C-alpha positions as CSV (number, residue, x, y, z in Angstrom):
1,X,13.8,30.5,2.2
2,X,13.5,27.0,1.3
3,X,11.9,23.8,3.0
4,X,14.5,22.2,5.1
5,X,14.7,17.9,4.1
6,X,15.9,16.7,7.3
7,X,17.9,13.1,7.5
8,X,15.8,10.2,9.1
9,X,16.8,7.7,11.3
10,X,14.2,4.9,13.4
11,X,14.7,3.9,16.8
12,X,11.6,2.3,18.7
13,X,13.0,2.5,22.0
14,X,13.7,-0.2,24.1
15,X,10.6,0.5,25.9
16,X,7.8,0.3,23.5
17,X,9.3,-3.5,22.5
18,X,9.1,-5.1,25.9
19,X,5.8,-3.3,26.6
20,X,4.3,-4.8,23.1
21,X,6.0,-8.3,24.6
22,X,4.2,-8.1,27.4
23,X,0.8,-7.1,25.5
24,X,1.4,-10.2,24.1
25,X,1.9,-12.7,27.0
26,X,-1.3,-11.5,28.6
27,X,-3.5,-12.1,25.4
28,X,-6.6,-13.7,25.4
29,X,-8.1,-16.2,22.7
30,X,-11.2,-16.0,21.4
31,X,-13.8,-18.9,20.8
32,X,-13.4,-20.0,16.7
33,X,-16.5,-22.5,15.6
34,X,-14.8,-25.9,16.0
35,X,-15.2,-26.0,11.2
36,X,-14.3,-22.6,10.4
37,X,-11.2,-22.0,10.5
38,X,-10.5,-18.9,7.7
39,X,-14.1,-18.6,6.9
40,X,-15.6,-16.0,9.4
41,X,-11.4,-13.9,9.3
42,X,-8.7,-14.7,10.4
43,X,-7.9,-18.0,12.0
44,X,-7.4,-18.9,16.0
45,X,-4.1,-21.5,15.1
46,X,-2.7,-19.1,12.7
47,X,-2.5,-16.3,15.4
48,X,-1.8,-18.5,17.9
49,X,1.5,-19.3,15.3
50,X,2.6,-15.8,14.8
51,X,2.1,-14.2,17.8
52,X,4.0,-17.1,19.5
53,X,6.6,-16.0,17.5
54,X,6.2,-12.2,17.6
55,X,6.8,-13.2,21.1
56,X,9.8,-14.7,20.4
57,X,12.0,-15.0,17.6
58,X,10.6,-12.2,15.7
59,X,13.6,-9.4,16.1
60,X,11.8,-6.3,16.0
61,X,15.7,-3.7,15.5
62,X,16.6,-6.5,12.3
63,X,13.3,-4.8,10.8
64,X,14.7,-1.6,12.2
65,X,18.1,-1.9,10.7
66,X,17.1,-3.1,6.9
67,X,15.2,0.2,7.1
68,X,17.7,2.2,8.4
69,X,20.1,0.7,5.7
70,X,18.6,3.4,3.0
71,X,18.7,6.6,3.4
72,X,15.2,8.4,4.8
73,X,14.3,12.0,5.9
74,X,11.8,13.9,6.6
75,X,10.0,17.3,5.0
76,X,7.2,19.4,6.0
77,X,4.1,19.6,3.7
78,X,1.2,21.4,5.0
79,X,2.2,20.6,8.2
80,X,3.1,17.4,8.6
81,X,6.0,15.9,8.1
82,X,6.2,13.7,5.5
83,X,8.5,10.3,5.8
84,X,10.6,8.8,2.5
85,X,13.5,6.8,1.0
86,X,15.4,8.7,-1.9
87,X,17.9,7.1,-3.1
88,X,19.8,8.7,-6.4
89,X,20.0,6.8,-9.7
90,X,23.6,5.4,-10.6
91,X,22.1,6.1,-14.0
92,X,23.3,10.0,-15.0
93,X,20.3,10.0,-17.2
94,X,18.3,8.4,-13.8
95,X,14.6,9.0,-14.4
96,X,13.1,10.5,-11.0
97,X,10.2,7.4,-9.6
98,X,7.9,7.7,-6.9
99,X,6.5,4.7,-5.2
100,X,3.6,5.6,-2.9
101,X,2.2,1.7,-1.0
102,X,-1.1,1.7,0.3
103,X,-3.1,0.0,4.0
104,X,-2.3,-2.1,5.1
105,X,0.4,-1.5,4.4
106,X,4.0,0.5,4.4
107,X,7.4,1.6,3.2
108,X,8.5,-1.4,4.0
109,X,6.3,-3.0,1.0
110,X,9.1,-1.5,-1.5
111,X,12.7,-3.4,0.4
112,X,12.9,-5.5,-1.7
113,X,11.6,-3.9,-5.1
114,X,14.3,-1.1,-4.4
115,X,17.5,-2.0,-5.4
116,X,16.2,-3.2,-8.4
117,X,14.9,-0.7,-9.1
118,X,18.3,1.7,-8.2
119,X,20.4,1.3,-11.4
120,X,17.6,2.6,-13.2
121,X,15.8,6.0,-11.5
122,X,16.7,7.5,-8.5
123,X,13.1,6.3,-6.4
124,X,11.1,9.1,-4.2
125,X,9.5,6.5,-1.6
126,X,7.3,8.4,0.6
127,X,5.4,7.1,3.8
128,X,1.8,8.4,3.1
129,X,0.4,10.4,5.2
130,X,-1.1,9.6,8.1
131,X,0.3,6.0,7.7
132,X,3.2,5.2,9.8
133,X,6.6,6.9,9.9
134,X,4.2,10.3,8.5
135,X,1.6,10.2,11.7
136,X,2.1,12.4,14.4
137,X,-1.0,12.0,17.6
138,X,-3.3,14.6,16.3
139,X,-2.0,15.2,13.6
140,X,-5.4,16.0,10.6
141,X,-6.1,13.2,7.9
142,X,-5.7,13.2,5.0
143,X,-7.9,12.2,1.9
144,X,-6.7,10.6,-1.7
145,X,-6.4,14.2,-3.0
146,X,-4.5,15.7,-0.3
147,X,-2.1,12.5,-0.1
148,X,-1.0,13.6,-3.9
149,X,-1.0,17.2,-4.1
150,X,1.6,16.2,-0.9
151,X,3.3,14.1,-3.4
152,X,3.5,16.3,-6.0
153,X,5.2,19.3,-4.0
154,X,7.8,16.2,-2.6
155,X,8.6,15.2,-5.6
156,X,9.2,19.6,-7.2
157,X,10.9,20.5,-4.1
158,X,13.2,17.7,-4.3
159,X,14.0,18.9,-8.0
160,X,12.4,16.3,-10.3
161,X,10.0,19.3,-12.1
162,X,8.9,15.3,-14.3
163,X,8.3,12.0,-13.1
164,X,7.0,8.9,-13.7
165,X,4.9,6.9,-10.6
166,X,4.0,3.9,-9.2
167,X,1.8,2.3,-7.2
168,X,-1.0,-0.2,-5.8
169,X,-4.3,0.0,-3.5
170,X,-4.4,3.5,-2.4
171,X,-0.9,4.2,-4.0
172,X,-2.6,3.5,-7.5
173,X,-5.2,5.9,-6.9
174,X,-3.0,8.6,-5.6
175,X,-0.1,7.7,-8.7
176,X,-3.7,7.9,-11.5
177,X,-5.2,11.3,-9.3
178,X,-1.3,13.0,-10.0
179,X,-2.1,11.8,-13.3
180,X,-5.4,13.4,-14.2
181,X,-4.4,16.7,-11.8
182,X,-0.9,16.5,-12.6
183,X,-0.2,16.2,-16.4
184,X,2.8,17.9,-16.9
185,X,5.2,17.4,-14.0
186,X,4.1,13.4,-14.6
187,X,6.1,11.4,-16.5
188,X,3.5,8.1,-17.0
189,X,1.9,6.2,-14.3
190,X,2.4,2.5,-13.7
191,X,-0.3,0.6,-11.9
192,X,-1.0,-2.8,-10.5
193,X,-4.2,-2.2,-9.3
194,X,-6.6,-0.1,-11.4
195,X,-8.7,2.4,-9.7
196,X,-11.7,1.8,-11.5
197,X,-15.4,2.6,-9.8
198,X,-16.3,-1.0,-8.8
199,X,-20.2,-0.9,-10.4
200,X,-21.0,-3.8,-13.0
201,X,-23.6,-0.8,-14.5
202,X,-20.7,0.9,-16.2
203,X,-21.3,-2.8,-18.7
204,X,-24.2,-2.8,-20.9
205,X,-23.7,-6.1,-23.4
206,X,-20.7,-7.4,-21.4
207,X,-18.3,-9.0,-22.9
208,X,-16.6,-12.4,-22.2
209,X,-13.8,-11.3,-20.2
210,X,-16.6,-8.5,-18.6
211,X,-19.0,-11.2,-17.6
212,X,-16.0,-12.6,-15.5
213,X,-15.5,-9.5,-14.3
214,X,-18.8,-9.0,-12.6
215,X,-19.0,-12.3,-11.9
216,X,-15.7,-10.9,-8.9
217,X,-16.9,-7.7,-8.5
218,X,-20.7,-9.2,-7.5
219,X,-17.9,-11.8,-4.6
220,X,-16.1,-9.1,-4.0
221,X,-19.0,-6.1,-3.0
222,X,-21.0,-9.2,-1.1
223,X,-17.8,-11.1,0.8
224,X,-15.0,-8.5,1.1
225,X,-15.8,-4.8,1.5
226,X,-16.9,-5.6,5.8
227,X,-13.7,-3.9,6.6
228,X,-14.1,-0.9,4.1
229,X,-17.7,-0.3,5.9
230,X,-15.9,-0.3,9.2
231,X,-13.2,2.0,8.2
232,X,-15.0,4.0,6.4
233,X,-17.7,4.5,8.6
234,X,-16.7,5.0,12.0
235,X,-12.9,4.2,12.0
236,X,-12.2,6.1,15.9
237,X,-14.5,3.2,17.1
238,X,-12.2,0.4,15.7
239,X,-8.9,2.8,16.7
240,X,-9.9,1.8,19.9
241,X,-9.2,-1.5,20.0
242,X,-6.9,-1.8,17.8
243,X,-4.5,0.5,19.8
244,X,-4.5,-1.3,22.3
245,X,-4.7,-4.6,21.5
246,X,-1.1,-6.3,19.3
247,X,-2.5,-9.5,18.5
248,X,-6.1,-7.0,17.6
249,X,-3.3,-5.2,15.3
250,X,-2.2,-8.4,14.0
251,X,-5.4,-10.1,13.2
252,X,-7.2,-7.2,11.5
253,X,-4.0,-6.9,9.2
254,X,-3.1,-10.5,9.0
255,X,-6.5,-11.1,7.2
256,X,-5.9,-9.5,4.4
257,X,-2.2,-11.2,4.0
258,X,-4.9,-14.4,3.6
259,X,-6.2,-13.1,1.5
260,X,-5.0,-10.7,-1.4
261,X,-2.0,-12.7,-1.6
262,X,-1.3,-15.7,-4.3
263,X,-0.6,-18.0,-0.6
264,X,-2.7,-21.3,-1.7
265,X,-4.9,-20.2,1.3
266,X,-2.1,-20.0,4.3
267,X,-0.5,-16.7,4.4
268,X,3.2,-17.7,4.9
269,X,3.3,-19.1,1.1
270,X,3.4,-15.2,0.5
271,X,5.8,-14.0,3.1
272,X,7.3,-14.4,5.7
273,X,6.2,-14.3,8.9
274,X,9.2,-11.1,9.8
275,X,8.2,-9.3,6.7
276,X,4.6,-9.8,7.4
277,X,5.4,-8.9,10.9
278,X,7.4,-5.8,10.4
279,X,5.0,-4.5,8.4
280,X,2.5,-4.9,11.7
281,X,5.5,-4.1,14.8
282,X,5.2,-0.3,12.6
283,X,2.2,0.5,12.0
284,X,1.5,-0.8,16.4
285,X,4.9,1.8,17.4
286,X,3.8,4.1,15.4
287,X,0.4,4.0,16.7
288,X,-0.9,5.3,13.1
289,X,-3.6,2.9,12.8
290,X,-6.8,5.4,13.3
291,X,-5.6,7.8,10.9
292,X,-3.8,5.0,8.4
293,X,-8.6,4.4,7.8
294,X,-9.1,8.0,7.0
295,X,-9.2,7.4,3.4
296,X,-11.6,5.1,4.1
297,X,-13.6,7.5,5.7
298,X,-12.5,10.0,3.1
299,X,-13.9,8.1,0.1
300,X,-17.0,6.6,1.4
301,X,-18.3,10.4,1.9
302,X,-16.6,11.9,-1.2
303,X,-17.1,12.1,-4.0
304,X,-14.7,9.2,-6.3
305,X,-10.8,10.2,-6.3
306,X,-10.6,9.5,-9.7
307,X,-12.8,12.1,-11.9
308,X,-12.5,12.4,-15.6
309,X,-10.1,10.6,-18.6
310,X,-6.1,10.7,-17.9
311,X,-3.8,11.2,-20.6
312,X,-1.0,10.9,-19.8
313,X,1.1,7.4,-20.7
314,X,-0.2,4.1,-18.5
315,X,0.9,1.1,-17.5
316,X,-0.1,-1.8,-15.8
317,X,0.0,-4.7,-14.4
318,X,-2.2,-7.5,-13.7
319,X,-1.4,-10.4,-10.4
320,X,-3.8,-12.8,-10.4
321,X,-4.8,-12.8,-7.1
322,X,-4.7,-9.3,-6.6
323,X,-8.5,-8.2,-5.1
324,X,-9.9,-7.1,-8.9
325,X,-9.0,-7.4,-11.4
326,X,-11.3,-5.3,-14.5
327,X,-10.7,-6.1,-18.0
328,X,-8.5,-4.1,-20.2
329,X,-11.7,-2.3,-22.0
330,X,-12.8,-0.9,-19.0
331,X,-9.6,0.8,-18.0
332,X,-9.5,2.6,-21.1
333,X,-12.7,4.7,-20.3
334,X,-10.1,5.8,-18.5
335,X,-7.1,5.9,-19.6
336,X,-6.7,7.3,-22.7
337,X,-2.9,6.3,-23.5
338,X,-2.6,2.2,-22.5
339,X,0.7,1.7,-23.6
340,X,1.6,-1.9,-21.9
341,X,-1.2,-4.0,-20.2
342,X,0.4,-7.9,-18.5
343,X,-1.1,-10.4,-17.5
344,X,1.2,-11.7,-14.4
345,X,1.2,-15.5,-14.3
346,X,1.9,-15.5,-10.0
347,X,1.0,-12.8,-7.6
348,X,-1.3,-10.8,-5.7
349,X,-2.1,-7.5,-4.1
350,X,0.8,-7.0,-2.2
351,X,3.1,-7.2,-5.2
352,X,6.4,-5.5,-4.3
353,X,6.8,-8.1,-1.8
354,X,5.4,-11.4,-3.1
355,X,7.5,-10.9,-6.0
356,X,9.3,-7.6,-6.7
357,X,11.4,-9.4,-9.7
358,X,8.3,-9.6,-11.7
359,X,7.0,-6.3,-10.3
360,X,10.6,-4.7,-11.0
361,X,10.8,-5.8,-15.0
362,X,7.1,-3.9,-15.7
363,X,8.1,-0.9,-14.2
364,X,11.3,-0.7,-16.4
365,X,10.3,-1.8,-19.1
366,X,7.5,0.2,-19.0
367,X,9.9,3.4,-18.7
368,X,11.7,2.7,-20.8
369,X,9.1,2.8,-23.8
370,X,8.5,6.5,-22.9
371,X,12.2,7.8,-22.5
């Protein structure tokens, strides 16, 4: 008997929206060092503006309607109801393409990208298991290999024995895992983050570009991975705070919107308030934050998720404000068939939101070369 694929429409209850507004009205603000906006974490002044907008101006129903304008479904895979968007390509020979997001992203990252790709690709865009609409209370946790296997099952269940895959953040790890472990199913993989080991010892007699990356990596390891240690060692403890306080959840995620985007110090230069709050609200309403941490725990307590060399065709676009930008020589140690390696003029980690047209162009050009 074929597994059931069920249409899905998102509707958050009015009572849940009212509860969020009430919690926002009762916020107790923290102190902040007088000369340190953003230096030690999320800015108090920024958060006052964001929360005020969230409480009085942001309309969740508009975000909900934008998502519901896309055809959504759920299907059970390995005991988990996986949520996904599925759009048949307008071209009769459109390639099936799997798009995978990461943390603290969601399926909302792709709302602007999807219409730019819909002419040329049949799109399958899942919510990662454990994230937002692929989460249910008490659900078993999923490591990246689990997610990769489930996404391959999803694609074959939909009838796509060969498909392309694209991703950033954790989605790049999932995409690379598919290239390594399901090469017979994957036509090619496209990434906007390189899922390479973060170890300066891998470079001997480094070139100038490798020295640049070693310095970038040292800064990252010193100043930017505190969130990984907490999420990767004590995810449950942190989940109590962020599941109870929408302001705490917003501060935890908004700091990444600033640090990881090409925003020149203010996240509003890269993302709109509605885009930031749409993602934060989806995490809040689904209460998935604890489960969303699990890939960090699995990553810290297991081997590096991408083991060995990957031989399927690979394309990559490097945005200047990506969290890490390994040189091509480092990528070639893992990816043996790099067909496209493009350095982009602007943009950051949340490429589908920040630079959807540029990312769509790169995806299209890479896969066009394969077909």
